[in-house]
C-alpha positions as CSV (number, residue, x, y, z in Angstrom):
1,Y,78.7,83.8,87.0
2,K,78.5,85.2,90.5
3,L,78.6,83.9,94.0
4,A,76.1,84.8,96.7
5,P,77.5,84.2,100.2
6,D,75.4,84.8,103.3
7,V,72.1,85.2,101.6
8,P,69.6,86.8,104.0
9,Q,66.6,84.6,104.9
10,V,63.5,86.1,103.5
11,N,60.0,84.8,104.4
12,G,58.4,85.9,101.2
13,S,57.5,85.0,97.7
14,E,59.8,83.2,95.3
15,R,60.5,86.5,93.6
16,E,61.4,88.2,96.9
17,Q,63.7,85.3,97.7
18,R,65.4,85.6,94.3
19,R,66.0,89.3,95.0
20,A,67.7,88.4,98.3
21,I,70.1,86.2,96.3
22,L,70.7,88.9,93.7
23,V,71.6,91.6,96.3
24,S,74.2,89.2,97.7
25,A,75.7,88.1,94.4
26,Q,79.2,89.2,93.6
27,A,82.3,88.3,91.6
28,D,84.3,85.2,92.7
29,P,87.2,86.6,94.8
30,L,89.4,83.7,93.7
31,N,88.8,84.0,90.0
32,P,90.8,86.8,88.3
33,N,88.9,86.4,85.1
34,S,85.8,88.6,84.5
35,I,83.7,89.4,81.5
36,N,82.7,93.0,82.0
37,A,84.5,96.2,83.0
38,A,82.6,97.1,86.2
39,R,85.0,98.2,89.0
40,D,83.2,96.8,92.0
41,R,82.6,93.2,92.8
42,W,78.8,93.6,93.0
43,N,78.5,94.5,89.3
44,R,81.4,92.4,88.0
45,H,80.7,88.9,86.5
46,S,83.3,86.2,86.9
47,L,84.1,84.1,83.8
48,L,84.8,80.4,83.4
49,A,85.5,79.7,79.7
50,L,86.2,76.0,79.0
51,N,87.5,77.0,75.5
52,A,90.6,79.1,76.0
53,A,90.3,80.7,72.6
54,R,88.0,83.7,72.9
55,F,87.5,86.8,70.9
56,C,86.2,89.0,73.8
57,T,89.2,88.8,76.1
58,A,90.0,91.1,79.0
59,Q,93.1,92.3,77.2
60,R,91.2,93.4,74.1
61,M,88.5,95.1,76.3
62,A,91.2,97.1,78.1
63,Q,93.1,98.0,75.0
64,P,92.5,101.6,73.9
65,L,91.2,102.3,70.4
66,R,94.2,102.4,68.1
67,Y,92.8,101.8,64.6
68,G,89.4,103.5,64.7
69,T,87.3,106.2,66.3
70,L,84.3,106.2,68.6
71,T,82.0,109.2,68.5
72,R,79.0,110.0,70.7
73,H,75.8,111.5,69.4
74,Q,72.2,112.3,70.5
75,L,69.5,111.3,68.1
76,R,65.9,112.6,68.3
77,S,63.0,110.4,67.1
78,D,59.7,111.9,66.1
79,F,58.2,108.4,65.8
80,L,59.2,107.5,69.4
81,Q,59.0,111.0,70.9
82,N,62.4,110.6,72.7
83,T,66.1,111.2,72.3
84,R,68.8,108.5,72.7
85,E,72.5,108.2,72.7
86,V,74.1,106.6,69.7
87,L,77.8,105.7,69.6
88,I,79.5,105.1,66.2
89,Y,82.7,103.2,65.9
90,R,84.5,103.6,62.5
91,P,87.7,102.0,61.4
92,R,90.3,104.5,60.1
93,L,90.6,103.5,56.4
94,P,91.3,105.2,53.1
95,Q,87.8,104.0,52.0
96,P,84.7,103.7,54.2
97,A,83.9,100.3,55.7
98,R,81.4,98.4,53.7
99,W,79.9,96.5,56.6
100,T,77.7,98.1,59.3
101,L,76.5,96.5,62.5
102,L,73.5,98.1,64.2
103,L,73.4,96.9,67.8
104,F,70.6,97.3,70.3
105,D,71.4,97.8,74.0
106,G,74.5,99.7,72.7
107,K,75.4,101.5,75.9
108,T,75.7,98.2,77.8
109,Y,77.7,96.6,75.1
110,Q,80.2,99.4,75.0
111,H,80.3,100.8,78.5
112,E,80.5,97.4,80.3
113,Y,81.9,95.1,77.6
114,R,84.0,97.5,75.5
115,L,82.8,95.9,72.3
116,A,84.2,98.7,70.1
117,N,87.7,98.1,71.6
118,V,87.4,94.3,70.9
119,M,86.3,95.0,67.4
120,D,89.1,97.5,66.9
121,A,91.7,94.9,67.8
122,L,90.1,92.1,65.7
123,I,89.8,94.3,62.6
124,A,93.5,95.3,63.0
125,S,94.5,91.6,63.2
126,H,92.3,90.7,60.2
127,R,90.0,88.5,62.3
128,L,87.1,90.8,61.2
129,P,86.6,92.8,58.1
130,P,86.3,96.6,58.5
131,I,83.0,97.2,60.2
132,N,81.2,100.3,61.3
133,V,79.4,99.5,64.7
134,V,76.4,101.6,65.7
135,F,75.6,101.3,69.4
136,I,71.9,102.2,69.9
137,D,71.0,102.9,73.5
138,S,67.8,101.4,74.9
139,L,67.3,104.2,77.4
140,D,65.8,102.4,80.4
141,H,64.0,99.1,81.2
142,P,60.4,100.4,80.8
143,R,61.1,102.0,77.4
144,R,63.2,99.0,76.3
145,A,60.3,96.7,77.1
146,K,58.0,98.9,75.1
147,E,60.2,99.5,72.1
148,L,62.1,96.3,71.4
149,P,59.2,93.8,71.3
150,P,57.5,94.2,67.9
151,N,56.6,97.8,67.8
152,P,55.8,99.5,64.4
153,H,57.0,102.9,65.6
154,F,60.4,101.4,66.5
155,A,60.8,99.8,63.1
156,D,59.8,103.1,61.5
157,F,62.5,104.8,63.6
158,M,65.1,102.4,62.4
159,A,64.2,102.7,58.7
160,H,63.1,106.3,58.3
161,E,65.2,108.1,61.0
162,L,68.3,106.1,62.0
163,L,69.4,105.0,58.5
164,P,69.1,108.5,56.8
165,W,70.8,110.0,59.8
166,L,73.7,107.5,59.6
167,R,74.1,108.4,55.9
168,R,74.3,112.0,56.9
169,Q,77.1,111.1,59.3
170,G,79.1,109.7,56.4
171,L,78.4,105.9,56.7
172,S,78.0,104.0,53.4
173,L,75.1,101.7,53.9
174,S,73.8,98.8,51.6
175,R,71.1,96.3,52.4
176,Q,73.4,93.3,51.7
177,K,76.1,94.5,54.2
178,T,73.8,96.0,56.9
179,V,73.4,93.8,60.0
180,V,70.8,94.5,62.7
181,A,71.6,92.7,65.9
182,G,70.6,92.3,69.5
183,S,70.2,90.0,72.5
184,S,67.1,88.9,74.2
185,Y,64.4,91.5,73.3
186,G,67.1,92.9,71.0
187,G,67.2,89.7,69.0
188,L,63.4,89.7,68.7
189,A,63.6,93.4,67.6
190,A,66.2,92.7,65.0
191,S,64.0,90.0,63.5
192,W,60.9,92.2,63.6
193,V,62.7,95.2,62.0
194,A,63.9,93.0,59.1
195,L,60.4,91.7,58.6
196,R,59.0,95.2,58.4
197,Y,61.8,96.6,56.2
198,P,63.6,93.8,54.5
199,R,64.8,96.1,51.7
200,Q,66.8,98.1,54.1
201,F,68.0,95.4,56.6
202,G,69.5,92.4,54.8
203,N,71.0,90.5,57.8
204,V,69.8,89.6,61.2
205,L,72.2,88.5,64.0
206,S,70.0,87.3,66.9
207,L,71.4,86.4,70.3
208,S,69.0,84.5,72.7
209,G,66.1,86.2,70.9
210,S,62.9,86.4,72.9
211,Y,60.8,84.5,70.4
212,W,58.4,83.4,73.1
213,W,57.0,87.0,73.2
214,A,53.4,87.7,72.2
215,P,51.0,90.6,72.5
216,Q,48.4,90.3,75.3
217,R,45.8,87.6,74.7
218,E,47.9,86.0,71.9
219,E,49.7,82.7,72.0
220,A,53.5,82.5,72.5
221,G,55.7,82.7,69.4
222,W,53.8,85.6,67.7
223,L,56.7,86.7,65.5
224,T,57.5,83.2,64.4
225,R,53.9,83.0,63.1
226,Q,54.3,86.3,61.3
227,Y,57.2,84.9,59.4
228,Q,55.3,81.8,58.7
229,Q,52.4,83.8,57.2
230,S,54.5,86.3,55.2
231,P,56.3,86.1,51.9
232,R,60.0,85.2,51.9
233,Y,62.2,88.3,51.9
234,P,65.9,88.7,51.0
235,V,67.2,88.5,54.6
236,R,69.8,86.2,56.0
237,F,69.7,85.0,59.7
238,W,72.4,84.0,62.1
239,L,70.7,82.7,65.3
240,Q,72.3,81.9,68.7
241,A,70.8,80.6,71.9
242,G,72.2,79.0,75.1
243,K,71.6,75.3,75.8
244,F,70.6,76.2,79.4
245,E,67.9,78.7,78.3
246,T,65.2,76.1,78.8
247,S,62.7,77.8,81.2
248,G,59.7,79.7,80.0
249,P,56.9,79.3,77.5
250,D,57.1,76.3,75.1
251,G,60.5,75.1,76.4
252,G,62.3,78.5,76.8
253,I,64.4,80.5,74.5
254,Y,66.5,77.6,73.2
255,A,63.4,75.7,72.0
256,N,61.8,78.9,70.7
257,T,64.9,79.7,68.6
258,L,64.9,76.2,67.2
259,E,61.3,76.6,66.2
260,F,62.0,80.0,64.6
261,E,64.9,78.4,62.7
262,R,62.6,75.6,61.5
263,V,60.0,78.0,60.2
264,L,62.7,80.1,58.4
265,K,64.1,77.1,56.7
266,E,60.7,76.0,55.6
267,K,60.1,79.4,54.0
268,G,63.4,79.1,52.2
269,Y,65.5,81.7,54.1
270,T,69.3,81.4,54.5
271,V,69.6,80.7,58.2
272,S,72.0,79.1,60.6
273,F,71.7,78.2,64.3
274,H,74.6,78.3,66.7
275,P,73.9,76.8,70.1
276,S,76.4,77.6,72.9
277,S,76.9,76.0,76.3
278,S,75.7,79.1,78.2
279,G,72.7,80.8,79.7
280,H,71.2,84.2,79.1
281,D,74.4,86.2,79.4
282,Y,76.8,88.7,77.7
283,A,79.7,86.3,78.0
284,A,78.1,84.2,75.3
285,W,76.6,87.1,73.4
286,C,79.9,89.0,72.9
287,E,81.5,85.9,71.4
288,A,78.5,85.2,69.2
289,L,78.5,88.8,67.9
290,V,82.0,88.4,66.6
291,S,81.4,84.8,65.3
292,G,78.2,86.0,63.6
293,M,79.9,88.9,61.9
294,R,82.7,86.6,60.7
295,D,80.2,84.2,59.3
296,L,78.0,86.8,57.6
297,A,81.1,88.4,56.0
298,G,82.5,85.1,54.9
299,L,85.7,85.6,56.9
300,A,85.3,82.5,59.0
301,L,85.6,80.4,55.8
302,K,89.2,81.8,55.4
303,G,90.3,80.1,58.6
304,K,91.2,83.2,60.8
305,P,91.1,81.7,64.3
306,A,90.3,83.3,67.6
307,T,93.2,84.0,70.0
308,P,93.7,82.0,73.2
309,D,93.0,84.1,76.3
310,P,96.3,84.0,78.1
311,A,94.7,84.1,81.6
312,Q,92.4,81.2,80.7
313,Q,95.2,79.3,79.1
314,Q,97.3,79.5,82.3
315,I,94.4,77.9,84.2
316,F,94.2,75.1,81.7
317,N,98.0,74.6,81.8
318,R,98.0,74.3,85.6
319,A,95.0,71.9,85.5
320,Q,96.9,69.6,83.1
321,R,100.0,69.3,85.3
């Protein structure tokens, strides 16, 4: 969350008034807990977590990589006619990691939320299995809005350019242990890519997926209907949405995700839905990424808990006195 003090009065549209709030929004000066690594208060988000046990803690984000490596690459796509940054996190192991997570909006997840650092610490403490994490940059807002909503060329890029390139980098990939993941448009894209290429992508981890999306002159929920009208493929789904995501077409992202889950179950897919008391934000998505990977890998069944965030625990302890 952020606070917006002294919001300028704007005699304009609702959109212009919202912009006035956003330019004033800043981190809470009395809350030492934040969710991202931004240095200034305008770009930092304050965090209130009612559950003190979190995976994505400030301590893990700040911890340098100790058990794995993070390499930076540039990948050219002929399908998309552009070049993007791809970061690859690999645990240091005698044998290659068997699981691979392909994550959209990768630059944001690593540069602002240090997800590789979090994963590194969790793998070392056996709260996650060894996982390669591939951070796929979305370039900019216009190209993100063009590529991530169902786009045949983007699915082709994932299957015919990214996967072969990753194998050339030394990653061992199998359909059963490859997870394609993303938030918002990224969750929608993950589901679309798996529908187009189910023999390459066997697991979808969708965070607040934009299942309301539809092409122009089509009704909302286009991708849900595509799944309804297609054969069942060997793909598993782990879906998350925030309980406060209730605005928008057909009840908002929360309701859209429930409908997507219903259709998947009717088709016979292996699917689970994990609501969180949150909105459309990275604080929930970072936690859900870890929880989803634990579930998909079967590690959560072995009872490995999260670690209480010391800063949050201190707040709770003071409140209980």
